[in-house]
A tleap script that builds the chain and sets N, CA, C and O, in Angstrom:
source leaprc.protein.ff14SB
mol = sequence {
  NMET MET ALA ALA ASP GLY ARG GLY TYR THR
  THR VAL LEU VAL GLU ARG GLY GLU THR ALA
  LYS SER ARG ARG ALA ARG LEU SER THR ARG
  TRP GLY LEU SER PRO ARG GLU ALA GLN ILE
  LEU SER LEU VAL CYS ASP GLY LYS SER GLY
  PRO GLU ILE ALA LEU LEU LEU ALA ILE SER
  HIE ASP THR VAL ARG LYS HIE THR SER GLN
  LEU LEU ASP LYS LEU GLY VAL GLU THR ARG
  THR ALA ALA ALA THR LEU ALA LEU THR VAL
  THR CTHR
}
set mol.1.N position { -27.766 -15.501 15.369 }
set mol.1.CA position { -29.314 -15.879 14.767 }
set mol.1.C position { -29.510 -17.296 14.606 }
set mol.1.O position { -28.618 -18.136 14.724 }
set mol.2.N position { -30.647 -17.511 14.347 }
set mol.2.CA position { -30.949 -19.095 14.251 }
set mol.2.C position { -31.494 -19.301 12.778 }
set mol.2.O position { -32.300 -18.490 12.320 }
set mol.3.N position { -31.082 -20.322 12.078 }
set mol.3.CA position { -31.647 -20.557 11.032 }
set mol.3.C position { -33.115 -21.277 10.999 }
set mol.3.O position { -33.369 -21.796 12.087 }
set mol.4.N position { -34.134 -21.436 10.030 }
set mol.4.CA position { -35.232 -22.095 10.222 }
set mol.4.C position { -35.174 -23.584 10.635 }
set mol.4.O position { -36.102 -24.107 11.253 }
set mol.5.N position { -34.255 -24.132 10.340 }
set mol.5.CA position { -33.888 -25.628 10.886 }
set mol.5.C position { -33.311 -25.464 12.145 }
set mol.5.O position { -32.758 -26.510 12.482 }
set mol.6.N position { -33.223 -24.672 12.892 }
set mol.6.CA position { -32.264 -24.492 14.142 }
set mol.6.C position { -31.118 -24.370 14.521 }
set mol.6.O position { -30.745 -24.253 15.689 }
set mol.7.N position { -30.360 -24.391 13.401 }
set mol.7.CA position { -29.082 -24.177 13.291 }
set mol.7.C position { -28.672 -22.589 13.446 }
set mol.7.O position { -29.328 -21.647 13.001 }
set mol.8.N position { -27.494 -22.513 14.145 }
set mol.8.CA position { -27.225 -21.055 14.316 }
set mol.8.C position { -26.208 -20.479 13.429 }
set mol.8.O position { -25.371 -21.252 12.962 }
set mol.9.N position { -26.156 -19.159 13.112 }
set mol.9.CA position { -25.360 -18.756 12.099 }
set mol.9.C position { -24.864 -17.495 12.384 }
set mol.9.O position { -25.435 -16.843 13.258 }
set mol.10.N position { -23.738 -16.952 11.707 }
set mol.10.CA position { -23.291 -15.592 12.115 }
set mol.10.C position { -23.152 -14.807 10.788 }
set mol.10.O position { -22.546 -15.246 9.810 }
set mol.11.N position { -23.754 -13.636 10.842 }
set mol.11.CA position { -23.565 -12.879 9.474 }
set mol.11.C position { -22.025 -12.033 9.524 }
set mol.11.O position { -21.617 -11.402 10.500 }
set mol.12.N position { -21.419 -12.174 8.419 }
set mol.12.CA position { -20.338 -11.510 8.279 }
set mol.12.C position { -20.393 -10.506 7.251 }
set mol.12.O position { -20.994 -10.753 6.206 }
set mol.13.N position { -19.748 -9.243 7.466 }
set mol.13.CA position { -19.888 -8.020 6.578 }
set mol.13.C position { -18.512 -7.844 6.094 }
set mol.13.O position { -17.605 -7.775 6.923 }
set mol.14.N position { -18.265 -7.765 4.842 }
set mol.14.CA position { -16.987 -7.418 4.312 }
set mol.14.C position { -16.883 -6.105 3.857 }
set mol.14.O position { -17.764 -5.724 3.086 }
set mol.15.N position { -16.118 -5.438 4.124 }
set mol.15.CA position { -15.960 -4.045 3.509 }
set mol.15.C position { -15.315 -4.079 2.374 }
set mol.15.O position { -14.283 -4.748 2.412 }
set mol.16.N position { -15.601 -3.528 1.264 }
set mol.16.CA position { -14.876 -3.597 0.319 }
set mol.16.C position { -13.668 -2.356 0.164 }
set mol.16.O position { -14.094 -1.232 0.431 }
set mol.17.N position { -12.495 -2.425 -0.161 }
set mol.17.CA position { -11.586 -1.559 -0.082 }
set mol.17.C position { -10.987 -1.244 -1.382 }
set mol.17.O position { -11.511 -1.572 -2.447 }
set mol.18.N position { -9.863 -0.591 -1.279 }
set mol.18.CA position { -8.954 -0.515 -2.440 }
set mol.18.C position { -7.878 -1.524 -2.663 }
set mol.18.O position { -7.098 -1.765 -1.742 }
set mol.19.N position { -7.760 -2.193 -3.925 }
set mol.19.CA position { -6.940 -3.151 -3.887 }
set mol.19.C position { -5.512 -2.506 -4.151 }
set mol.19.O position { -5.261 -1.303 -4.222 }
set mol.20.N position { -4.625 -3.582 -4.283 }
set mol.20.CA position { -3.181 -2.948 -3.955 }
set mol.20.C position { -3.067 -2.618 -5.637 }
set mol.20.O position { -2.271 -1.720 -5.910 }
set mol.21.N position { -3.645 -3.131 -6.564 }
set mol.21.CA position { -3.385 -2.903 -7.921 }
set mol.21.C position { -4.027 -1.420 -8.002 }
set mol.21.O position { -3.310 -0.560 -8.513 }
set mol.22.N position { -5.184 -1.077 -7.591 }
set mol.22.CA position { -5.975 0.119 -7.919 }
set mol.22.C position { -5.009 1.299 -7.119 }
set mol.22.O position { -4.776 2.424 -7.561 }
set mol.23.N position { -4.552 0.771 -5.919 }
set mol.23.CA position { -3.829 1.798 -5.192 }
set mol.23.C position { -2.572 2.077 -5.754 }
set mol.23.O position { -2.233 3.232 -5.495 }
set mol.24.N position { -1.728 1.438 -6.447 }
set mol.24.CA position { -0.682 1.539 -7.147 }
set mol.24.C position { -0.987 2.577 -8.456 }
set mol.24.O position { -0.299 3.574 -8.676 }
set mol.25.N position { -2.161 2.155 -9.297 }
set mol.25.CA position { -2.399 3.039 -10.188 }
set mol.25.C position { -2.814 4.361 -9.870 }
set mol.25.O position { -2.633 5.227 -10.726 }
set mol.26.N position { -3.379 4.689 -8.706 }
set mol.26.CA position { -3.825 5.827 -8.012 }
set mol.26.C position { -2.600 6.646 -7.762 }
set mol.26.O position { -2.529 7.810 -8.157 }
set mol.27.N position { -1.520 5.983 -7.033 }
set mol.27.CA position { -0.409 6.715 -6.543 }
set mol.27.C position { 0.325 7.147 -7.899 }
set mol.27.O position { 0.715 8.305 -8.049 }
set mol.28.N position { 0.493 6.179 -8.864 }
set mol.28.CA position { 1.180 6.878 -9.932 }
set mol.28.C position { 0.681 7.971 -10.771 }
set mol.28.O position { 1.376 8.785 -11.379 }
set mol.29.N position { -0.691 7.899 -10.737 }
set mol.29.CA position { -1.306 9.020 -11.441 }
set mol.29.C position { -1.188 10.282 -10.576 }
set mol.29.O position { -0.689 11.321 -11.007 }
set mol.30.N position { -1.641 10.150 -9.414 }
set mol.30.CA position { -1.529 11.383 -8.384 }
set mol.30.C position { -0.264 12.055 -8.367 }
set mol.30.O position { -0.216 13.271 -8.550 }
set mol.31.N position { 0.801 11.348 -8.156 }
set mol.31.CA position { 2.122 12.122 -7.865 }
set mol.31.C position { 3.131 11.578 -9.031 }
set mol.31.O position { 4.343 11.575 -8.817 }
set mol.32.N position { 2.708 11.218 -10.003 }
set mol.32.CA position { 3.849 10.937 -11.100 }
set mol.32.C position { 4.782 9.877 -10.626 }
set mol.32.O position { 5.927 9.924 -11.076 }
set mol.33.N position { 4.511 9.042 -9.888 }
set mol.33.CA position { 5.416 7.791 -9.477 }
set mol.33.C position { 5.612 6.632 -10.530 }
set mol.33.O position { 4.653 6.092 -11.081 }
set mol.34.N position { 6.759 6.334 -10.737 }
set mol.34.CA position { 7.117 5.087 -11.518 }
set mol.34.C position { 6.384 4.076 -11.055 }
set mol.34.O position { 6.069 4.121 -9.866 }
set mol.35.N position { 5.946 2.942 -11.873 }
set mol.35.CA position { 5.386 1.791 -11.442 }
set mol.35.C position { 5.873 1.123 -10.358 }
set mol.35.O position { 5.105 0.571 -9.570 }
set mol.36.N position { 7.358 1.102 -10.189 }
set mol.36.CA position { 8.037 0.500 -9.253 }
set mol.36.C position { 7.986 1.117 -8.030 }
set mol.36.O position { 7.875 0.456 -6.998 }
set mol.37.N position { 8.072 2.601 -8.035 }
set mol.37.CA position { 8.149 3.407 -6.702 }
set mol.37.C position { 6.508 3.385 -6.139 }
set mol.37.O position { 6.268 3.626 -4.956 }
set mol.38.N position { 5.553 3.108 -7.000 }
set mol.38.CA position { 4.101 2.963 -6.644 }
set mol.38.C position { 3.824 1.801 -5.840 }
set mol.38.O position { 3.153 1.762 -4.809 }
set mol.39.N position { 4.553 0.645 -6.562 }
set mol.39.CA position { 4.563 -0.699 -5.861 }
set mol.39.C position { 5.164 -0.577 -4.423 }
set mol.39.O position { 4.631 -1.109 -3.450 }
set mol.40.N position { 6.375 0.201 -4.354 }
set mol.40.CA position { 7.011 0.105 -3.194 }
set mol.40.C position { 6.145 0.930 -2.101 }
set mol.40.O position { 5.951 0.505 -0.962 }
set mol.41.N position { 5.724 1.976 -2.515 }
set mol.41.CA position { 5.012 2.898 -1.645 }
set mol.41.C position { 3.485 1.973 -1.202 }
set mol.41.O position { 2.976 1.994 -0.081 }
set mol.42.N position { 3.066 1.356 -2.158 }
set mol.42.CA position { 2.072 0.709 -1.530 }
set mol.42.C position { 2.379 -0.431 -0.594 }
set mol.42.O position { 1.511 -0.810 0.192 }
set mol.43.N position { 3.735 -1.080 -0.641 }
set mol.43.CA position { 3.873 -2.250 0.196 }
set mol.43.C position { 4.419 -1.421 1.723 }
set mol.43.O position { 4.351 -1.921 2.846 }
set mol.44.N position { 4.858 -0.295 1.445 }
set mol.44.CA position { 5.316 0.807 2.881 }
set mol.44.C position { 3.815 0.957 3.588 }
set mol.44.O position { 3.625 0.782 4.791 }
set mol.45.N position { 2.830 1.297 2.668 }
set mol.45.CA position { 1.359 1.457 3.321 }
set mol.45.C position { 0.971 0.227 3.925 }
set mol.45.O position { 0.235 0.297 4.909 }
set mol.46.N position { 1.371 -0.996 3.469 }
set mol.46.CA position { 1.115 -2.299 4.015 }
set mol.46.C position { 1.849 -2.573 5.276 }
set mol.46.O position { 1.605 -3.571 5.954 }
set mol.47.N position { 2.785 -1.654 5.607 }
set mol.47.CA position { 3.495 -1.834 6.793 }
set mol.47.C position { 4.865 -2.722 6.637 }
set mol.47.O position { 5.523 -3.099 7.606 }
set mol.48.N position { 5.166 -2.975 5.383 }
set mol.48.CA position { 6.456 -3.826 5.039 }
set mol.48.C position { 7.753 -3.088 5.398 }
set mol.48.O position { 7.816 -1.884 5.148 }
set mol.49.N position { 8.669 -3.643 5.899 }
set mol.49.CA position { 10.095 -2.906 6.109 }
set mol.49.C position { 10.864 -2.869 4.713 }
set mol.49.O position { 10.400 -3.419 3.715 }
set mol.50.N position { 12.029 -2.206 4.719 }
set mol.50.CA position { 12.597 -2.158 3.394 }
set mol.50.C position { 13.032 -3.562 3.202 }
set mol.50.O position { 12.672 -4.039 2.126 }
set mol.51.N position { 13.865 -4.511 4.142 }
set mol.51.CA position { 14.268 -5.489 3.702 }
set mol.51.C position { 13.120 -6.421 3.302 }
set mol.51.O position { 13.300 -7.065 2.268 }
set mol.52.N position { 11.834 -6.612 4.037 }
set mol.52.CA position { 10.752 -7.279 3.520 }
set mol.52.C position { 10.545 -6.732 2.044 }
set mol.52.O position { 10.358 -7.549 1.141 }
set mol.53.N position { 10.569 -5.625 1.825 }
set mol.53.CA position { 9.968 -5.185 0.334 }
set mol.53.C position { 11.183 -5.730 -0.416 }
set mol.53.O position { 10.821 -6.485 -1.318 }
set mol.54.N position { 12.548 -5.585 -0.329 }
set mol.54.CA position { 13.453 -6.181 -1.157 }
set mol.54.C position { 13.205 -7.823 -1.341 }
set mol.54.O position { 13.198 -8.383 -2.438 }
set mol.55.N position { 13.047 -8.346 -0.327 }
set mol.55.CA position { 12.729 -9.880 -0.757 }
set mol.55.C position { 11.352 -10.272 -1.380 }
set mol.55.O position { 11.187 -11.366 -1.919 }
set mol.56.N position { 10.392 -9.350 -1.284 }
set mol.56.CA position { 9.155 -9.467 -1.935 }
set mol.56.C position { 9.332 -9.320 -3.352 }
set mol.56.O position { 8.777 -10.046 -4.176 }
set mol.57.N position { 10.095 -8.394 -3.625 }
set mol.57.CA position { 10.129 -7.676 -5.116 }
set mol.57.C position { 11.416 -8.448 -5.861 }
set mol.57.O position { 11.631 -8.275 -7.061 }
set mol.58.N position { 12.114 -9.176 -5.163 }
set mol.58.CA position { 13.269 -9.838 -5.448 }
set mol.58.C position { 14.395 -8.759 -6.092 }
set mol.58.O position { 14.922 -8.796 -7.205 }
set mol.59.N position { 14.564 -7.860 -5.087 }
set mol.59.CA position { 15.610 -6.737 -5.378 }
set mol.59.C position { 16.354 -6.404 -4.260 }
set mol.59.O position { 15.973 -6.776 -3.149 }
set mol.60.N position { 17.492 -5.669 -4.420 }
set mol.60.CA position { 18.331 -5.227 -3.539 }
set mol.60.C position { 17.599 -4.264 -2.432 }
set mol.60.O position { 16.722 -3.456 -2.739 }
set mol.61.N position { 18.124 -4.482 -0.996 }
set mol.61.CA position { 17.696 -3.528 -0.220 }
set mol.61.C position { 18.247 -2.028 -0.815 }
set mol.61.O position { 17.496 -1.053 -0.778 }
set mol.62.N position { 19.342 -1.954 -1.252 }
set mol.62.CA position { 19.819 -0.682 -1.815 }
set mol.62.C position { 18.928 -0.128 -2.947 }
set mol.62.O position { 18.816 1.084 -3.128 }
set mol.63.N position { 18.363 -0.955 -3.625 }
set mol.63.CA position { 17.450 -0.670 -4.874 }
set mol.63.C position { 16.202 0.099 -3.965 }
set mol.63.O position { 15.843 1.219 -4.329 }
set mol.64.N position { 15.544 -0.563 -2.744 }
set mol.64.CA position { 14.640 -0.334 -2.306 }
set mol.64.C position { 14.716 1.037 -1.771 }
set mol.64.O position { 13.809 1.838 -1.998 }
set mol.65.N position { 15.757 1.347 -1.070 }
set mol.65.CA position { 16.369 2.688 -0.556 }
set mol.65.C position { 16.207 3.712 -1.554 }
set mol.65.O position { 15.536 4.733 -1.405 }
set mol.66.N position { 16.821 3.403 -2.520 }
set mol.66.CA position { 16.840 4.215 -3.854 }
set mol.66.C position { 15.559 4.838 -4.211 }
set mol.66.O position { 15.319 6.044 -4.149 }
set mol.67.N position { 14.539 3.656 -4.694 }
set mol.67.CA position { 13.327 3.925 -4.835 }
set mol.67.C position { 12.402 5.015 -3.931 }
set mol.67.O position { 11.685 5.942 -4.309 }
set mol.68.N position { 12.717 4.514 -2.584 }
set mol.68.CA position { 11.909 5.200 -1.556 }
set mol.68.C position { 12.386 6.652 -1.350 }
set mol.68.O position { 11.635 7.545 -0.958 }
set mol.69.N position { 13.682 6.820 -1.640 }
set mol.69.CA position { 14.229 8.211 -1.686 }
set mol.69.C position { 13.558 8.930 -2.634 }
set mol.69.O position { 13.153 10.055 -2.342 }
set mol.70.N position { 13.341 8.392 -3.906 }
set mol.70.CA position { 12.696 9.043 -5.044 }
set mol.70.C position { 11.374 9.483 -4.731 }
set mol.70.O position { 10.954 10.604 -5.018 }
set mol.71.N position { 10.563 8.387 -4.001 }
set mol.71.CA position { 9.150 8.725 -4.046 }
set mol.71.C position { 9.046 9.534 -2.833 }
set mol.71.O position { 7.913 9.991 -2.684 }
set mol.72.N position { 9.835 9.830 -1.975 }
set mol.72.CA position { 9.858 10.693 -0.823 }
set mol.72.C position { 9.874 11.957 -1.326 }
set mol.72.O position { 9.098 12.789 -0.858 }
set mol.73.N position { 10.740 12.285 -2.332 }
set mol.73.CA position { 11.214 13.622 -2.764 }
set mol.73.C position { 9.885 13.959 -3.638 }
set mol.73.O position { 9.319 15.037 -3.456 }
set mol.74.N position { 9.407 13.052 -4.559 }
set mol.74.CA position { 8.233 13.367 -5.201 }
set mol.74.C position { 6.710 13.808 -4.460 }
set mol.74.O position { 5.800 14.527 -4.874 }
set mol.75.N position { 6.882 13.034 -3.181 }
set mol.75.CA position { 5.532 13.393 -2.654 }
set mol.75.C position { 5.887 14.614 -1.501 }
set mol.75.O position { 5.017 15.101 -0.779 }
set mol.76.N position { 7.122 14.955 -1.471 }
set mol.76.CA position { 7.336 16.237 -0.583 }
set mol.76.C position { 7.218 15.963 0.902 }
set mol.76.O position { 6.822 16.865 1.639 }
set mol.77.N position { 7.579 14.622 1.446 }
set mol.77.CA position { 7.788 14.350 2.734 }
set mol.77.C position { 9.137 13.867 3.065 }
set mol.77.O position { 9.985 13.731 2.184 }
set mol.78.N position { 9.360 13.614 4.253 }
set mol.78.CA position { 10.717 13.367 4.772 }
set mol.78.C position { 10.844 11.747 5.361 }
set mol.78.O position { 11.911 11.165 5.555 }
set mol.79.N position { 9.550 11.214 5.577 }
set mol.79.CA position { 9.702 9.855 6.184 }
set mol.79.C position { 8.929 8.824 5.241 }
set mol.79.O position { 8.344 9.226 4.235 }
set mol.80.N position { 8.949 7.582 5.580 }
set mol.80.CA position { 8.029 6.685 5.026 }
set mol.80.C position { 6.737 6.511 5.581 }
set mol.80.O position { 5.773 6.028 4.987 }
set mol.81.N position { 6.766 7.015 6.998 }
set mol.81.CA position { 5.423 7.059 7.836 }
set mol.81.C position { 4.447 8.057 7.248 }
set mol.81.O position { 3.256 7.855 7.014 }
set mol.82.N position { 5.351 9.501 6.986 }
set mol.82.CA position { 4.582 10.720 6.399 }
set mol.82.C position { 4.078 10.231 4.860 }
set mol.82.O position { 3.012 10.670 4.427 }
set mol.83.N position { 4.789 9.422 4.163 }
set mol.83.CA position { 4.411 9.000 2.774 }
set mol.83.C position { 3.212 8.121 2.851 }
set mol.83.O position { 2.255 8.286 2.094 }
set mol.84.N position { 3.263 7.003 3.939 }
set mol.84.CA position { 2.375 6.125 3.943 }
set mol.84.C position { 1.004 6.930 4.217 }
set mol.84.O position { -0.001 6.794 3.519 }
set mol.85.N position { 1.086 7.637 5.136 }
set mol.85.CA position { -0.055 8.458 5.758 }
set mol.85.C position { -0.760 9.329 4.603 }
set mol.85.O position { -1.978 9.294 4.431 }
set mol.86.N position { 0.198 10.190 3.750 }
set mol.86.CA position { -0.253 10.747 2.932 }
set mol.86.C position { -1.133 9.981 1.843 }
set mol.86.O position { -2.281 10.325 1.562 }
set mol.87.N position { -0.439 8.862 1.238 }
set mol.87.CA position { -1.085 7.891 0.523 }
set mol.87.C position { -2.099 7.417 0.917 }
set mol.87.O position { -2.972 7.312 0.056 }
set mol.88.N position { -2.390 7.012 2.092 }
set mol.88.CA position { -3.429 6.407 2.612 }
set mol.88.C position { -4.908 7.302 2.626 }
set mol.88.O position { -6.039 6.833 2.498 }
set mol.89.N position { -4.543 8.667 2.813 }
set mol.89.CA position { -5.428 9.689 3.288 }
set mol.89.C position { -5.999 10.471 1.990 }
set mol.89.O position { -7.147 10.904 1.887 }
set mol.90.N position { -4.988 10.565 1.031 }
set mol.90.CA position { -5.482 11.607 -0.378 }
set mol.90.C position { -5.958 10.396 -1.156 }
set mol.90.O position { -5.328 9.346 -1.281 }
set mol.91.N position { -7.102 10.662 -1.643 }
set mol.91.CA position { -7.885 9.933 -2.550 }
set mol.91.C position { -8.035 10.232 -4.083 }
set mol.91.O position { -8.355 9.479 -5.003 }
set mol.92.N position { -7.676 11.685 -4.075 }
set mol.92.CA position { -7.825 11.913 -5.330 }
set mol.92.C position { -6.336 12.543 -6.038 }
set mol.92.O position { -6.292 12.820 -7.236 }
savepdb mol mol.pdb
quit
């Protein structure tokens, strides 16, 4: 498109989405996750691996695995992928 003074410009549309904080609150409320479990699930939804989550949260990878195991049980799923899919598709 062209501006009145002859310069070209591009319109950028930004889609508003769920923030990480609001996602964690929704996950905690929906499935009774602890704040840490919700935080880890949120990072799983963002595609982070166990070691990456451990580094980001400054906890051991064993601790990440423990929290992940607990949240999988609470969600009733067997894999991190299933947990992420469930968390990203269920909004209420």
